[in-house]
The first five atom37 places (N, CA, C, CB, O) and aatype in JSON, in Angstrom:
{
  "aatype": [12, 0, 5, 9, 9, 18, 10, 10, 4, 0, 19, 0, 0, 13, 9, 4, 0, 19, 10, 10, 10, 1, 0, 18, 13, 1, 15, 1, 18, 1, 10, 10, 10, 17, 15, 7, 10, 4, 13, 0, 7, 10, 16, 10, 2, 2, 10, 9, 10, 19, 10, 3, 11, 19, 19, 12, 19, 7, 0, 3, 10, 15, 9, 17, 1, 16, 15, 19, 0, 19, 12, 0, 12, 0, 19, 10, 10, 18, 7, 10, 9, 17, 3, 0, 6],
  "atom_mask": [
    [1, 1, 1, 1, 1],
    [1, 1, 1, 1, 1],
    [1, 1, 1, 1, 1],
    [1, 1, 1, 1, 1],
    [1, 1, 1, 1, 1],
    [1, 1, 1, 1, 1],
    [1, 1, 1, 1, 1],
    [1, 1, 1, 1, 1],
    [1, 1, 1, 1, 1],
    [1, 1, 1, 1, 1],
    [1, 1, 1, 1, 1],
    [1, 1, 1, 1, 1],
    [1, 1, 1, 1, 1],
    [1, 1, 1, 1, 1],
    [1, 1, 1, 1, 1],
    [1, 1, 1, 1, 1],
    [1, 1, 1, 1, 1],
    [1, 1, 1, 1, 1],
    [1, 1, 1, 1, 1],
    [1, 1, 1, 1, 1],
    [1, 1, 1, 1, 1],
    [1, 1, 1, 1, 1],
    [1, 1, 1, 1, 1],
    [1, 1, 1, 1, 1],
    [1, 1, 1, 1, 1],
    [1, 1, 1, 1, 1],
    [1, 1, 1, 1, 1],
    [1, 1, 1, 1, 1],
    [1, 1, 1, 1, 1],
    [1, 1, 1, 1, 1],
    [1, 1, 1, 1, 1],
    [1, 1, 1, 1, 1],
    [1, 1, 1, 1, 1],
    [1, 1, 1, 1, 1],
    [1, 1, 1, 1, 1],
    [1, 1, 1, 0, 1],
    [1, 1, 1, 1, 1],
    [1, 1, 1, 1, 1],
    [1, 1, 1, 1, 1],
    [1, 1, 1, 1, 1],
    [1, 1, 1, 0, 1],
    [1, 1, 1, 1, 1],
    [1, 1, 1, 1, 1],
    [1, 1, 1, 1, 1],
    [1, 1, 1, 1, 1],
    [1, 1, 1, 1, 1],
    [1, 1, 1, 1, 1],
    [1, 1, 1, 1, 1],
    [1, 1, 1, 1, 1],
    [1, 1, 1, 1, 1],
    [1, 1, 1, 1, 1],
    [1, 1, 1, 1, 1],
    [1, 1, 1, 1, 1],
    [1, 1, 1, 1, 1],
    [1, 1, 1, 1, 1],
    [1, 1, 1, 1, 1],
    [1, 1, 1, 1, 1],
    [1, 1, 1, 0, 1],
    [1, 1, 1, 1, 1],
    [1, 1, 1, 1, 1],
    [1, 1, 1, 1, 1],
    [1, 1, 1, 1, 1],
    [1, 1, 1, 1, 1],
    [1, 1, 1, 1, 1],
    [1, 1, 1, 1, 1],
    [1, 1, 1, 1, 1],
    [1, 1, 1, 1, 1],
    [1, 1, 1, 1, 1],
    [1, 1, 1, 1, 1],
    [1, 1, 1, 1, 1],
    [1, 1, 1, 1, 1],
    [1, 1, 1, 1, 1],
    [1, 1, 1, 1, 1],
    [1, 1, 1, 1, 1],
    [1, 1, 1, 1, 1],
    [1, 1, 1, 1, 1],
    [1, 1, 1, 1, 1],
    [1, 1, 1, 1, 1],
    [1, 1, 1, 0, 1],
    [1, 1, 1, 1, 1],
    [1, 1, 1, 1, 1],
    [1, 1, 1, 1, 1],
    [1, 1, 1, 1, 1],
    [1, 1, 1, 1, 1],
    [1, 1, 1, 1, 1]
  ],
  "atom_positions": [
    [[-22.44, 2.92, 0.83], [-21.86, 1.62, 1.06], [-20.46, 1.51, 0.47], [-22.75, 0.55, 0.47], [-19.58, 0.89, 1.06]],
    [[-20.25, 2.11, -0.69], [-18.94, 2.05, -1.33], [-17.87, 2.74, -0.48], [-19.0, 2.69, -2.73], [-16.72, 2.3, -0.44]],
    [[-18.26, 3.82, 0.2], [-17.3, 4.54, 1.04], [-16.77, 3.65, 2.15], [-17.94, 5.8, 1.63], [-15.58, 3.69, 2.47]],
    [[-17.64, 2.84, 2.73], [-17.23, 1.94, 3.81], [-16.26, 0.9, 3.28], [-18.46, 1.25, 4.44], [-15.27, 0.58, 3.95]],
    [[-16.52, 0.38, 2.11], [-15.63, -0.62, 1.53], [-14.27, -0.02, 1.22], [-16.24, -1.22, 0.25], [-13.24, -0.65, 1.48]],
    [[-14.24, 1.2, 0.66], [-12.97, 1.87, 0.39], [-12.16, 2.05, 1.68], [-13.21, 3.23, -0.27], [-10.96, 1.8, 1.7]],
    [[-12.83, 2.49, 2.73], [-12.14, 2.69, 4.01], [-11.67, 1.37, 4.62], [-13.06, 3.41, 5.0], [-10.58, 1.3, 5.19]],
    [[-12.49, 0.33, 4.51], [-12.08, -0.97, 5.03], [-10.87, -1.52, 4.28], [-13.24, -1.97, 4.95], [-10.0, -2.16, 4.89]],
    [[-10.8, -1.29, 2.99], [-9.61, -1.71, 2.22], [-8.37, -0.97, 2.68], [-9.83, -1.48, 0.71], [-7.3, -1.56, 2.8]],
    [[-8.51, 0.32, 2.94], [-7.37, 1.11, 3.43], [-6.94, 0.63, 4.81], [-7.73, 2.6, 3.47], [-5.74, 0.52, 5.08]],
    [[-7.89, 0.34, 5.67], [-7.57, -0.15, 7.02], [-6.89, -1.52, 6.94], [-8.84, -0.23, 7.88], [-5.93, -1.77, 7.66]],
    [[-7.39, -2.4, 6.09], [-6.79, -3.73, 5.95], [-5.36, -3.64, 5.43], [-7.62, -4.6, 5.01], [-4.48, -4.35, 5.92]],
    [[-5.11, -2.77, 4.45], [-3.75, -2.6, 3.93], [-2.84, -2.01, 5.0], [-3.76, -1.69, 2.68], [-1.67, -2.39, 5.1]],
    [[-3.36, -1.09, 5.8], [-2.57, -0.49, 6.88], [-2.21, -1.54, 7.93], [-3.33, 0.67, 7.53], [-1.07, -1.58, 8.41]],
    [[-3.16, -2.37, 8.29], [-2.88, -3.42, 9.28], [-1.84, -4.39, 8.75], [-4.18, -4.17, 9.66], [-0.94, -4.81, 9.48]],
    [[-1.95, -4.76, 7.49], [-0.95, -5.65, 6.89], [0.43, -5.01, 6.91], [-1.34, -6.01, 5.44], [1.42, -5.67, 7.22]],
    [[0.5, -3.72, 6.57], [1.79, -3.03, 6.57], [2.4, -3.0, 7.97], [1.62, -1.6, 6.04], [3.59, -3.27, 8.14]],
    [[1.58, -2.69, 8.96], [2.07, -2.63, 10.34], [2.57, -4.0, 10.79], [0.97, -2.13, 11.28], [3.65, -4.11, 11.37]],
    [[1.8, -5.03, 10.53], [2.2, -6.38, 10.96], [3.46, -6.85, 10.25], [1.06, -7.37, 10.71], [4.33, -7.45, 10.87]],
    [[3.56, -6.58, 8.95], [4.75, -6.99, 8.22], [6.0, -6.23, 8.69], [4.54, -6.77, 6.72], [7.06, -6.82, 8.86]],
    [[5.86, -4.93, 8.89], [7.02, -4.15, 9.34], [7.41, -4.5, 10.77], [6.72, -2.65, 9.23], [8.59, -4.51, 11.11]],
    [[6.43, -4.78, 11.61], [6.73, -5.21, 12.98], [7.48, -6.55, 12.97], [5.43, -5.33, 13.81], [8.42, -6.74, 13.74]],
    [[7.05, -7.45, 12.12], [7.74, -8.74, 12.0], [9.14, -8.55, 11.46], [6.95, -9.7, 11.09], [10.06, -9.27, 11.85]],
    [[9.32, -7.59, 10.55], [10.67, -7.33, 10.03], [11.59, -6.84, 11.15], [10.62, -6.29, 8.9], [12.73, -7.29, 11.25]],
    [[11.11, -5.92, 11.98], [11.96, -5.39, 13.03], [12.31, -6.44, 14.08], [11.29, -4.21, 13.7], [13.31, -6.3, 14.79]],
    [[11.49, -7.47, 14.18], [11.8, -8.57, 15.1], [12.8, -9.55, 14.5], [10.53, -9.29, 15.48], [13.72, -10.0, 15.18]],
    [[12.61, -9.89, 13.22], [13.4, -10.98, 12.63], [14.5, -10.5, 11.68], [12.5, -11.92, 11.9], [15.44, -11.24, 11.41]],
    [[14.4, -9.28, 11.18], [15.34, -8.72, 10.21], [15.39, -9.52, 8.9], [16.72, -8.66, 10.82], [16.41, -9.53, 8.22]],
    [[14.29, -10.19, 8.56], [14.17, -10.88, 7.29], [13.72, -9.85, 6.26], [13.17, -12.1, 7.38], [12.61, -9.32, 6.36]],
    [[14.55, -9.57, 5.26], [14.36, -8.41, 4.39], [13.12, -8.49, 3.51], [15.56, -8.24, 3.54], [12.58, -7.45, 3.11]],
    [[12.66, -9.68, 3.19], [11.44, -9.78, 2.38], [10.24, -9.2, 3.13], [11.17, -11.24, 2.01], [9.32, -8.67, 2.5]],
    [[10.25, -9.3, 4.44], [9.19, -8.68, 5.23], [9.24, -7.15, 5.1], [9.31, -9.09, 6.71], [8.2, -6.5, 5.09]],
    [[10.44, -6.6, 5.01], [10.58, -5.15, 4.84], [9.97, -4.71, 3.53], [12.05, -4.74, 4.91], [9.18, -3.77, 3.49]],
    [[10.33, -5.38, 2.44], [9.83, -4.99, 1.12], [8.32, -5.18, 1.03], [10.53, -5.79, 0.02], [7.62, -4.37, 0.43]],
    [[7.81, -6.25, 1.63], [6.37, -6.47, 1.63], [5.64, -5.42, 2.46], [6.04, -7.88, 2.16], [4.59, -4.93, 2.06]],
    [[6.2, -5.06, 3.6], [5.61, -4.02, 4.44], [5.59, -2.67, 3.76], [0.0, 0.0, 0.0], [4.61, -1.94, 3.86]],
    [[6.68, -2.33, 3.07], [6.72, -1.07, 2.35], [5.73, -1.06, 1.19], [8.13, -0.79, 1.83], [5.12, -0.03, 0.89]],
    [[5.57, -2.21, 0.54], [4.58, -2.32, -0.53], [3.18, -2.09, 0.02], [4.67, -3.7, -1.21], [2.4, -1.35, -0.58]],
    [[2.86, -2.7, 1.14], [1.53, -2.5, 1.71], [1.34, -1.08, 2.24], [1.29, -3.51, 2.84], [0.22, -0.58, 2.26]],
    [[2.42, -0.43, 2.66], [2.31, 0.98, 3.05], [1.94, 1.82, 1.83], [3.63, 1.49, 3.68], [1.12, 2.74, 1.92]],
    [[2.54, 1.5, 0.69], [2.17, 2.19, -0.55], [0.75, 1.89, -0.97], [0.0, 0.0, 0.0], [0.05, 2.77, -1.47]],
    [[0.32, 0.65, -0.79], [-1.06, 0.3, -1.12], [-2.05, 0.97, -0.18], [-1.25, -1.22, -1.08], [-3.18, 1.28, -0.58]],
    [[-1.64, 1.21, 1.06], [-2.48, 1.99, 1.97], [-2.66, 3.41, 1.46], [-1.87, 2.0, 3.39], [-3.76, 3.94, 1.45]],
    [[-1.55, 4.0, 1.03], [-1.63, 5.35, 0.46], [-2.5, 5.35, -0.8], [-0.22, 5.88, 0.12], [-3.28, 6.28, -1.02]],
    [[-2.37, 4.31, -1.6], [-3.2, 4.18, -2.8], [-4.69, 4.14, -2.42], [-2.81, 2.9, -3.58], [-5.51, 4.81, -3.06]],
    [[-5.03, 3.39, -1.4], [-6.43, 3.31, -0.97], [-6.93, 4.63, -0.38], [-6.6, 2.2, 0.05], [-8.09, 4.99, -0.56]],
    [[-6.06, 5.34, 0.31], [-6.46, 6.65, 0.84], [-6.7, 7.65, -0.28], [-5.38, 7.18, 1.79], [-7.62, 8.47, -0.2]],
    [[-5.88, 7.58, -1.32], [-6.12, 8.45, -2.48], [-7.42, 8.06, -3.17], [-4.93, 8.38, -3.47], [-8.13, 8.92, -3.69]],
    [[-7.73, 6.76, -3.18], [-9.01, 6.31, -3.74], [-10.18, 6.9, -2.97], [-9.08, 4.78, -3.73], [-11.16, 7.32, -3.57]],
    [[-10.09, 6.93, -1.65], [-11.14, 7.53, -0.83], [-11.27, 9.01, -1.16], [-10.85, 7.34, 0.68], [-12.38, 9.52, -1.31]],
    [[-10.13, 9.7, -1.28], [-10.18, 11.12, -1.65], [-10.82, 11.3, -3.02], [-8.77, 11.73, -1.65], [-11.62, 12.21, -3.23]],
    [[-10.46, 10.43, -3.94], [-10.94, 10.55, -5.31], [-12.44, 10.29, -5.43], [-10.19, 9.6, -6.21], [-13.15, 11.04, -6.1]],
    [[-12.91, 9.25, -4.78], [-14.31, 8.83, -4.97], [-15.29, 9.42, -3.96], [-14.39, 7.35, -4.91], [-16.48, 9.51, -4.24]],
    [[-14.79, 9.82, -2.78], [-15.7, 10.27, -1.72], [-15.57, 11.76, -1.46], [-15.43, 9.49, -0.44], [-16.57, 12.48, -1.44]],
    [[-14.36, 12.24, -1.25], [-14.16, 13.62, -0.83], [-14.18, 14.58, -2.02], [-12.84, 13.75, -0.07], [-14.94, 15.55, -2.02]],
    [[-13.34, 14.31, -3.01], [-13.22, 15.2, -4.17], [-13.88, 14.54, -5.38], [-11.71, 15.52, -4.47], [-13.2, 14.04, -6.27]],
    [[-15.18, 14.54, -5.4], [-15.93, 13.79, -6.41], [-15.66, 14.32, -7.82], [-17.43, 13.86, -6.11], [-15.61, 13.54, -8.76]],
    [[-15.49, 15.6, -7.98], [-15.29, 16.19, -9.3], [-13.88, 16.03, -9.84], [0.0, 0.0, 0.0], [-13.67, 16.16, -11.04]],
    [[-12.93, 15.75, -8.98], [-11.53, 15.65, -9.41], [-11.21, 14.24, -9.87], [-10.58, 16.06, -8.27], [-11.85, 13.27, -9.44]],
    [[-10.22, 14.13, -10.76], [-9.77, 12.82, -11.23], [-8.36, 12.58, -10.71], [-9.81, 12.74, -12.8], [-7.39, 13.16, -11.2]],
    [[-8.25, 11.72, -9.72], [-6.96, 11.4, -9.13], [-6.46, 10.03, -9.56], [-7.05, 11.46, -7.62], [-5.62, 9.43, -8.89]],
    [[-6.96, 9.54, -10.68], [-6.6, 8.19, -11.11], [-5.11, 8.08, -11.47], [-7.45, 7.77, -12.3], [-4.51, 7.03, -11.26]],
    [[-4.53, 9.13, -12.0], [-3.09, 9.08, -12.34], [-2.27, 8.98, -11.06], [-2.67, 10.34, -13.16], [-1.28, 8.24, -11.02]],
    [[-2.65, 9.72, -10.03], [-1.94, 9.65, -8.76], [-2.08, 8.27, -8.13], [-2.46, 10.73, -7.8], [-1.11, 7.71, -7.62]],
    [[-3.3, 7.73, -8.16], [-3.54, 6.4, -7.6], [-2.71, 5.35, -8.32], [-5.03, 6.03, -7.68], [-2.09, 4.5, -7.68]],
    [[-2.72, 5.41, -9.63], [-1.99, 4.42, -10.41], [-0.49, 4.54, -10.19], [-2.31, 4.57, -11.89], [0.2, 3.52, -10.08]],
    [[0.03, 5.75, -10.13], [1.47, 5.92, -9.93], [1.91, 5.44, -8.55], [1.86, 7.4, -10.12], [2.98, 4.85, -8.42]],
    [[1.1, 5.67, -7.54], [1.44, 5.17, -6.2], [1.4, 3.65, -6.17], [0.47, 5.74, -5.14], [2.27, 3.02, -5.57]],
    [[0.41, 3.05, -6.82], [0.31, 1.59, -6.86], [1.49, 0.98, -7.62], [-1.01, 1.16, -7.51], [2.02, -0.05, -7.21]],
    [[1.89, 1.61, -8.71], [3.04, 1.11, -9.49], [4.32, 1.21, -8.67], [3.18, 1.89, -10.81], [5.14, 0.29, -8.69]],
    [[4.5, 2.31, -7.95], [5.69, 2.44, -7.1], [5.69, 1.41, -5.98], [5.77, 3.85, -6.51], [6.74, 0.85, -5.65]],
    [[4.54, 1.15, -5.4], [4.46, 0.14, -4.33], [4.81, -1.24, -4.87], [3.04, 0.13, -3.7], [5.54, -1.99, -4.22]],
    [[4.3, -1.57, -6.03], [4.62, -2.87, -6.62], [6.07, -2.95, -7.06], [3.71, -3.14, -7.82], [6.68, -4.01, -7.0]],
    [[6.64, -1.82, -7.5], [8.05, -1.79, -7.88], [8.95, -2.06, -6.68], [8.41, -0.43, -8.52], [9.98, -2.72, -6.81]],
    [[8.57, -1.55, -5.52], [9.34, -1.82, -4.3], [9.33, -3.31, -3.99], [8.78, -1.01, -3.1], [10.37, -3.89, -3.67]],
    [[8.17, -3.93, -4.09], [8.07, -5.36, -3.83], [8.83, -6.16, -4.88], [6.61, -5.81, -3.79], [9.5, -7.14, -4.56]],
    [[8.74, -5.75, -6.13], [9.46, -6.44, -7.2], [10.96, -6.33, -7.0], [9.06, -5.88, -8.56], [11.69, -7.31, -7.2]],
    [[11.44, -5.16, -6.6], [12.86, -4.99, -6.3], [13.29, -5.96, -5.2], [13.15, -3.54, -5.87], [14.31, -6.63, -5.32]],
    [[12.5, -6.03, -4.15], [12.83, -6.91, -3.06], [12.82, -8.38, -3.45], [0.0, 0.0, 0.0], [13.64, -9.16, -2.96]],
    [[11.92, -8.76, -4.32], [11.84, -10.15, -4.74], [12.98, -10.54, -5.67], [10.52, -10.4, -5.42], [13.47, -11.67, -5.61]],
    [[13.41, -9.62, -6.53], [14.43, -9.96, -7.53], [15.84, -9.77, -7.0], [14.24, -9.11, -8.78], [16.63, -10.71, -7.02]],
    [[16.15, -8.58, -6.52], [17.53, -8.26, -6.21], [17.92, -8.51, -4.76], [17.79, -6.84, -6.55], [19.11, -8.49, -4.44]],
    [[16.99, -8.74, -3.91], [17.33, -8.91, -2.52], [16.97, -10.32, -2.04], [16.63, -7.86, -1.67], [16.73, -10.53, -0.85]],
    [[16.93, -11.27, -2.95], [16.6, -12.65, -2.58], [17.81, -13.3, -1.9], [16.17, -13.47, -3.83], [18.96, -13.09, -2.28]],
    [[17.51, -14.08, -0.9], [18.59, -14.76, -0.17], [18.59, -16.23, -0.5], [18.45, -14.55, 1.34], [19.42, -16.98, 0.01]]
  ]
}
């Protein structure tokens, strides 16, 4: 059951990233770009979580997951602080 939830979280983050980036390419509103890139990073984070908990059970990928999540949030934080209109 946990595997399904991990995959659904990755799919939801991917859909959010696609919708946000598609909206950015239509409107060119830069906050949509930063939000879409953040969700793309969160999608990667969720995929690494699936690898960590389902595929490679013996390996510890928590440092990789955390670093990807921090980078994704840093992209959004950059967009919120320095690219505000």
